[in-house]
N, C-alpha and C positions, 0 to 999 in steps of 0.2 A: 605470542599473545594467545591466551586461552580462548576457546569457543564458549560463548555465552548463550544460554537458553532463555527464551522469552515466552511468557504465558500471561496474556493480558487479563483475562477473567474480569472480575468486578473492580479490579484496581484501575483498569483502563478500558471502560466500556465504549461501544460504538453506537452512535446516534444517527438516525436517518432523518434529514429535514424534509424528505418527500414521502415518508412512510414506505410503503411497498411499491410506489409508483416510479416508473422510469420510462421516459419517452423513447429511449433507444431500443429497448427490448433485444439486447445483444443475443446472438444465437446460442451462446454457451451458458447464459444466466437467466434471461427473460424475467428478471426481478426476483429470482430465487434467493440470492444472497442478502437482499434487503430485509427478508423476513426475520432474520436473526438479530436485527438491530432495534434499539429502542426508538420508537417514533416520536418526532417532535415537529409538528407541521407549521408552527408559528414561532416567532421569537419568544413569546411568553411561555409556550410549551417547552422550548429549549431551556430557558432559565429554570423552570420548575423541575424538569427532568434532571438537569445537572445538580440542582440543589439537593434533590433526593438521593442521587447517586453519590454525591460527595458525602452526605451523611452516612451512607452505607460503606464508605471507605475508598471511594474513587480518588485517585491522585492525578489522573490524567483522563482525557477524553479524546476519542476520534470522531470527528464530525464528517459524516458521509451522506449518501443519498443517491437517488437516480439523477442522471444528467438529462438536459433538454436536447432537442434535436440538433443543436449546434455543438453538443459535447461539453456543455458548461454546467457546473453545479450551481443551482439558483441560490447562491449564498448571500448576495448583497443585502437583502432585508434583515439578515441575521447578524451582520457584522457588529453593529453597536452593542447587541446583546452579548456577543462573544467577548468584546472588550470589557463589559461589565462582569461577566463570568470570571475572566482572568483576574480582575481587581478583587472581587468578593471571595473567591475560593482558591486562588493561586494554584490552579491546576496547569499541568502541561497540556497544551492544546494542539492536536494534530488535525489536519484537514485533507480529505480526499479531493483535491482540486482536479477539475477537468481542464479544458483549454481556458486560457486567460488572455486578457489584453493588458496593456500597461497600467491602466487605471485600477483594475481588479487586483493585479499583482501588488501594487502599492498599497491598496486598501487592506489587503491581508496582513501586510506588515504593520500598518498603522493601528490596526485593531487587535494586535497582540497575538496573532496566530504564531505558534512556535515552530511548527513543522508542517511542510507540505509534502504529502505522499502523492507523487505525480506519475500516473501511468504513462510511460513513454513508448511510443510506437512509431516506427518508420516503414512498416510494411503496408503498402497501399491496399493489398487484398484484405488484410485484417481490418483496416480502417473503413473501407467501403462496403465489404461484403459481411464480415463477421459482426462489426459494430454498426453498420448501416449509416455511416456518417458521410456527408458530402464535404469531406475535408481531405487534406493531403499530408504527406510526411512533413512538408515544410511548415504546416500549421502547428504540428506537435513540437518541432524544433524551435519555432518562434516562441511558443509558450514557455518552453524550458529556458530560453534566453531571457525572457521577460521576468520569469520567476527568479532566476539567478541574479539578475541585475537589480530588480526593484522589489522583489518579494521578501518573505521572512528569511531569517538567517539560515535556516536549515531546509534545504530542498533535497528530498530523497527520491530519486527516480525509481520507479517500480517497473521492472521489465518482465512481461509475460513470456514464457517459453512454451512453444508449441501451439500458440493460439490460432495459427493457420491450419485449422482442421487436424490438429495433433502432430503437425510436421514442424521441424526446426528448419527455417528457411533464411530469414534475414537477421537472426539474433546476433550473429557476430558483427554484422555491420552496425547494429544498434549499439552494441558495446563500444565499438570503435568511435561512434559519433559522440559518446559521452566524454571522451578524453579532453575535449576542449573546455568542459565545464567543471572538471575536477570535483565531483560530488563527494561529500564526506562519507556517503554510504549509498550502495545500490542494493535494492531488494529484488530478488528473483522469485517469480511466481510461476508455478508449473501448471499447465493446462489441466483443468479439472471441471469438465462440464457438469452442470446440475442435471438431476433426473428429469426426464420428460421434456427436455429442451431439444431444439433442432440439431444440436451437436452431441447429444447424449451417447450415441453409439460409436463415436470416433475413438480411435486408439490413443493412448498416451504416448508421449515421446519415449524413445528407447533409452534404457539405462546407460548404455555406453555413450550415446550421443549427449546425454545430459552431463555426464562426467567430463567429457571433452569440452563442452561449452563452459562449465565452471572453471576448468583449467585455463581456458582462454580468457575468462573474465579476470583472472588474477593479475592481468596487466594493469588494471585500474588501481589507482593509488588509494582510494577509500576502502572502507570495510565492505565485505560482501555478506549479505543476509539471505538465508533461505526462508522465504516468507510463509505465511500460514496457508496460502492457497496452493495446495498440492494434493495429489491423490493419496488416500490413506495407505494404499499398498506400497507407496514409495517411502513411507516412514520406516518400513522394514528394509526395503531394497536400496534406498539411496542415502538416507540420513547418515548411517554409519560410515559409508564410504567417504562421503564429503568431509566428515569430521576427521577421520583417520588420515586422509590425504591433505588435510588442512587447506581445503578449497573454500571454506566459509569461515567467517568470524562470528556469525550469529545464526541461531536457528530458532524458528518460531514453533511453538507447541509440539516438541518432540515427545515420543512415548516415554513413559516413566522409566522403562528398562534402559533406554538410551541415556537418560539423565543420570541414572545410577551407575551404569557401566563406565561412563567417561567422567563421572563426578562433576557434572556441569553445574555451575552457579545459575540459579533461576531468577530472572528479573520479571516482576509482575507488571509488564508494560508491553506496548507494541515494539516490534523488533527494529523500528527506525528511530527510536528515541536516542538522541545524542548522548555521548558518554557523560557530559557535564550534568545531565539530569538523572542518571541512573540511580544515584543514592536515594532518591525519593521513593524508589520502588523495591528496594532490596529487602527491607524488613516488613 
């Protein structure tokens, strides 16, 4: 199976329902990544933003935002609007869900969310220190169970690599814990702290350790995606190796020279979009 490149752009924009506000203030982000998203602070704002983006060519949207102190995206007031957006514009709808309970998982399905991009962590140090949450690995596992059982059809775990201050520690155990859920796809994100954050000066994971980890991840049945969060320097050091060794099936926002060298097909969508939806984004 060939490796596919993904480049969301205006075909698959990201919207923050909290603007640039996040209660967690994680040490590697501190709200930085929210600045590049379209803000929509109310359900009416969300509908208006999507209407305008759809008119400009959007075929899908990623709904994101900052989490509250319980690690939850405050999405509930927006769910009826999301259902209406799906009906009116027939977009593919992704959601950056945080922790969920059974009710929220079910409501995401009922309101026509297509894909849940779920950051999956089982490292207690990352959860408590880096993210500042009073939660445990079992809370993250329980949310994945609930999403898998009651949530939308497509649940795409997103696994950060090196989030424990640039070190790879529990990532293999995290991969092992996914085997029971058989996800259609797992996206890997490589530690890339934002400027002027508490973790800005920490080193990135070593190239050799990353390659070993992706080799280990090949035991998973689903597709492996190299997500958009990774250091720019790794687009030269890592992308080519992972493609040549066939350690990934998908790659987000590679450099143009990589696309040309390997004659990659480019899909204008998020890298977690299921194959059944890809035809919407090819042309």
